[in-house]
C-alpha positions as CSV (number, residue, x, y, z in Angstrom):
1,L,-19.3,-15.2,-1.6
2,G,-18.0,-18.4,-3.1
3,K,-14.9,-16.6,-4.3
4,K,-11.3,-17.6,-3.6
5,I,-9.4,-15.1,-1.5
6,G,-5.7,-15.0,-1.1
7,L,-3.6,-12.8,1.2
8,I,0.1,-11.9,0.9
9,D,1.2,-11.3,4.5
10,T,4.3,-9.2,5.0
11,E,3.4,-8.4,8.6
12,Y,4.8,-11.5,10.2
13,G,1.6,-13.4,10.4
14,S,-0.7,-10.6,11.4
15,S,-3.3,-11.9,9.1
16,R,-4.0,-14.6,11.7
17,K,-5.9,-11.9,13.6
18,Y,-8.6,-12.0,10.9
19,A,-8.7,-15.8,10.2
20,N,-12.1,-16.1,12.0
21,L,-13.8,-13.3,10.0
22,F,-13.6,-14.8,6.5
23,N,-12.0,-17.7,4.6
24,F,-8.7,-16.9,2.9
25,K,-5.4,-18.6,2.1
26,V,-2.2,-16.9,3.2
27,L,1.3,-16.7,1.7
28,E,3.7,-15.2,4.2
29,L,6.6,-13.4,2.6
30,T,9.9,-13.3,4.4
31,K,11.7,-11.3,1.7
32,F,10.1,-8.2,0.4
33,G,11.7,-7.2,-2.9
34,P,9.4,-6.4,-5.8
35,S,10.3,-9.7,-7.4
36,Q,8.9,-11.6,-4.4
37,Y,5.6,-9.7,-4.7
38,Y,5.5,-10.3,-8.4
39,N,6.0,-14.1,-8.0
40,A,3.4,-14.2,-5.2
41,I,0.8,-12.5,-7.4
42,E,1.7,-14.9,-10.3
43,S,1.2,-17.9,-7.9
44,A,-2.2,-16.5,-6.8
45,E,-3.3,-16.1,-10.4
46,E,-2.2,-19.7,-11.2
47,A,-4.1,-21.0,-8.2
48,G,-7.2,-19.3,-9.5
49,F,-7.8,-16.7,-6.7
50,D,-10.5,-14.2,-7.5
51,Y,-9.3,-11.7,-4.9
52,L,-5.8,-11.0,-3.5
53,I,-5.0,-8.8,-0.6
54,I,-1.5,-7.5,-0.2
55,D,-0.7,-6.4,3.4
56,S,1.5,-4.4,3.0
57,L,2.8,-3.1,-0.3
58,S,5.1,-0.6,1.6
59,H,7.6,-3.4,2.3
60,A,8.4,-3.6,-1.4
61,W,9.3,0.1,-1.3
62,Y,11.5,-0.4,1.8
63,A,13.3,-3.2,0.0
64,E,13.8,-0.9,-3.0
65,L,15.3,1.8,-0.8
66,D,17.6,-0.7,0.8
67,S,18.7,-1.9,-2.6
68,V,19.5,1.6,-3.8
69,G,21.4,2.5,-0.7
70,S,23.3,5.8,-0.9
71,D,24.1,5.5,-4.6
72,V,21.2,7.1,-6.6
73,R,22.7,5.4,-9.8
74,N,21.2,2.1,-8.4
75,W,17.7,3.4,-9.2
76,A,18.4,2.5,-12.9
77,K,18.6,-1.2,-11.8
78,I,15.6,-1.0,-9.5
79,R,13.1,1.0,-11.5
80,P,12.5,-1.7,-14.2
81,I,11.8,-4.3,-11.5
82,E,9.5,-1.9,-9.7
83,R,7.6,-1.2,-13.0
84,Q,7.2,-5.0,-13.6
85,L,5.5,-5.2,-10.2
86,W,3.1,-2.3,-10.8
87,D,2.3,-3.8,-14.3
88,K,1.6,-7.1,-12.7
89,I,-0.7,-5.5,-10.1
90,I,-2.6,-3.5,-12.8
91,S,-3.0,-6.4,-15.2
92,S,-3.6,-9.2,-12.8
93,S,-6.6,-11.5,-13.3
94,C,-7.1,-11.2,-9.5
95,H,-8.9,-8.2,-8.0
96,I,-6.1,-6.8,-5.8
97,I,-6.5,-4.9,-2.6
98,A,-3.2,-3.5,-1.5
99,T,-2.6,-1.8,1.9
100,M,0.2,0.7,2.4
101,R,1.6,2.1,5.6
102,S,1.2,5.8,5.9
103,K,3.2,8.7,7.2
104,I,2.0,11.9,8.6
105,E,3.0,15.0,6.7
106,Y,3.6,18.3,8.5
107,D,4.0,21.9,7.4
108,F,6.6,23.9,9.5
109,N,6.4,27.7,9.7
110,T,9.7,29.3,10.7
111,A,10.8,32.8,11.6
112,E,14.1,34.4,12.5
113,V,14.4,34.9,16.2
114,G,17.6,36.3,17.6
115,G,19.5,35.7,14.3
116,K,18.5,32.0,14.1
117,Q,15.7,30.2,12.3
118,K,13.1,28.9,14.8
119,I,10.0,26.8,14.2
120,T,7.1,29.0,15.1
121,S,4.3,26.5,14.4
122,V,3.7,23.0,13.1
123,R,0.5,22.0,11.2
124,K,-0.5,18.5,10.4
125,I,-1.5,18.5,6.7
126,G,-2.5,14.9,6.2
127,T,-1.1,11.5,5.5
128,A,0.8,10.0,2.5
129,P,1.4,6.4,1.6
130,I,4.8,4.9,2.2
131,Q,5.5,4.0,-1.4
132,K,6.9,5.7,-4.5
133,E,5.5,9.1,-5.1
134,G,2.5,9.0,-7.3
135,S,1.7,5.3,-6.7
136,E,-1.9,6.1,-6.1
137,Y,-2.3,7.0,-9.7
138,E,-1.6,3.4,-10.7
139,L,-4.7,2.2,-8.8
140,D,-8.4,2.3,-9.6
141,I,-9.6,3.1,-6.1
142,C,-7.7,4.7,-3.2
143,G,-8.8,5.4,0.3
144,L,-7.6,6.2,3.8
145,L,-8.5,4.1,6.7
146,D,-8.6,5.8,10.1
147,D,-8.4,4.3,13.6
148,Q,-12.2,4.0,13.8
149,N,-12.3,1.6,10.7
150,T,-13.8,4.4,8.6
151,L,-12.6,4.2,5.0
152,T,-12.6,7.6,3.2
153,I,-12.4,7.2,-0.6
154,T,-9.9,9.7,-2.0
155,K,-9.9,8.5,-5.6
156,S,-12.2,6.3,-7.7
157,R,-12.4,5.3,-11.3
158,C,-15.4,3.1,-10.3
159,P,-18.8,4.9,-10.5
160,E,-20.3,2.6,-7.9
161,I,-17.7,3.7,-5.4
162,S,-17.4,7.5,-5.4
163,N,-15.9,9.8,-2.9
164,G,-17.4,9.2,0.5
165,T,-16.9,7.1,3.6
166,A,-17.8,3.6,4.8
167,D,-17.3,1.7,8.0
168,I,-15.4,-1.3,6.8
169,V,-16.7,-3.4,9.7
170,T,-20.4,-2.8,9.2
171,G,-20.2,-1.9,5.5
172,K,-22.3,1.2,6.0
């Protein structure tokens, strides 16, 4: 490729598992607030990286939730910092690939049985990123990666990458 690739590792060095697959430089974060991500992206830009992988952006969201705590009034302090991070991601001179952890979402059907509400069935309805609601709208391309390394494109603003699937190991 001849391109400079950087990786922001928030998974306690898990990027070492891929060190033999391609050449990249790693910055391991130990604090995960939006400001730390912002500064890491800025450093990658200054270092001239073409591509930057963030593994995982969900840690910034966890840090935000921790900062807010039980007082919802704290969101007024956190939202501007969060917006700065998203603006940095969107406007970066690096092509950014961000991973997010996902959670399984369920639909519960209930019925009254013996005067009490009981769950009658549970249906898995999909997965959702662990990140602020609507974060996928900030990004140009979104996809879901399954346990077989198949990437299913769920959103694309790029004509070359439309809805479909690809094996990320083989590229097919």
